[in-house]
C-alpha positions in Angstrom: 2.2 5.4 -16.2 1.1 2.1 -14.7 -1.7 1.3 -12.3 -1.7 -1.5 -9.8 -4.4 -2.5 -7.4 -3.2 -4.0 -4.1 -4.3 -4.8 -0.6 -2.0 -3.8 2.3 -2.6 -5.7 5.6 -1.1 -4.1 8.6 -0.1 -5.8 11.9 -0.9 -4.0 15.1 2.6 -2.5 15.5 2.4 -0.7 12.2 -1.1 0.9 12.5 0.3 4.2 13.7 3.1 4.3 11.0 2.5 6.6 8.0 3.2 3.9 5.4 0.8 5.1 2.7 1.9 8.7 3.1 5.6 7.7 2.9 5.0 5.8 -0.3 3.5 8.9 -1.9 6.4 11.1 -0.8 9.4 8.8 -1.1 8.6 6.7 -4.2 6.7 9.1 -6.5 3.7 6.8 -6.5 0.2 8.3 -6.3 -2.0 6.4 -3.8 -5.8 6.2 -4.0 -7.5 4.5 -1.1 -10.5 2.5 -2.3 -11.5 0.6 0.8 -10.2 0.2 4.3 -10.9 -1.3 7.7 -8.9 -0.5 10.7 -9.3 -1.8 14.3 -7.1 -1.5 17.4 -5.3 -4.8 16.5 -5.1 -4.9 12.7 -6.0 -3.2 9.5 -6.2 -3.5 5.8 -6.4 -1.0 2.9 -7.2 -1.6 -0.7 -5.2 0.8 -2.8 -4.7 1.8 -6.4 -1.1 2.7 -6.9 -0.2 4.8 -10.0 3.3 5.6 -11.2 6.2 4.2 -13.1 6.4 0.4 -12.8 9.8 0.5 -11.1 8.6 3.1 -8.6 5.6 0.9 -7.8 7.8 -2.1 -7.4 10.1 -0.2 -5.1 7.2 1.1 -3.0 5.8 -2.4 -2.6 9.2 -3.8 -1.7 9.7 -1.1 0.9 6.3 -1.7 2.5 6.9 -5.4 2.6 10.3 -4.8 4.3 8.5 -2.8 7.0 6.2 -5.7 7.8 3.2 -5.0 5.6 1.6 -7.9 3.8 1.0 -6.9 0.2 -1.4 -8.8 -2.1 -2.1 -7.9 -5.7 -5.8 -7.8 -6.7 -6.7 -9.6 -9.9 -10.0 -7.9 -10.4 -10.8 -4.1 -10.4 -11.9 -2.5 -7.2 
């Protein structure tokens, strides 16, 4: 299994959407929230994603298509 550390940045219109939950259910990727900050107008979450490389790639592509900005972290959380 692969692990990838990413930051998801959410615009206001996605703050109520269960993006992280859906990734865990739909893409067979385990999510581990390491840090987060949410306000009424925006939010970000640093995640560790664990699963098969293809499943992680599919999950990230889906989140991006929903409007989430996804940045890969180069250093460990």
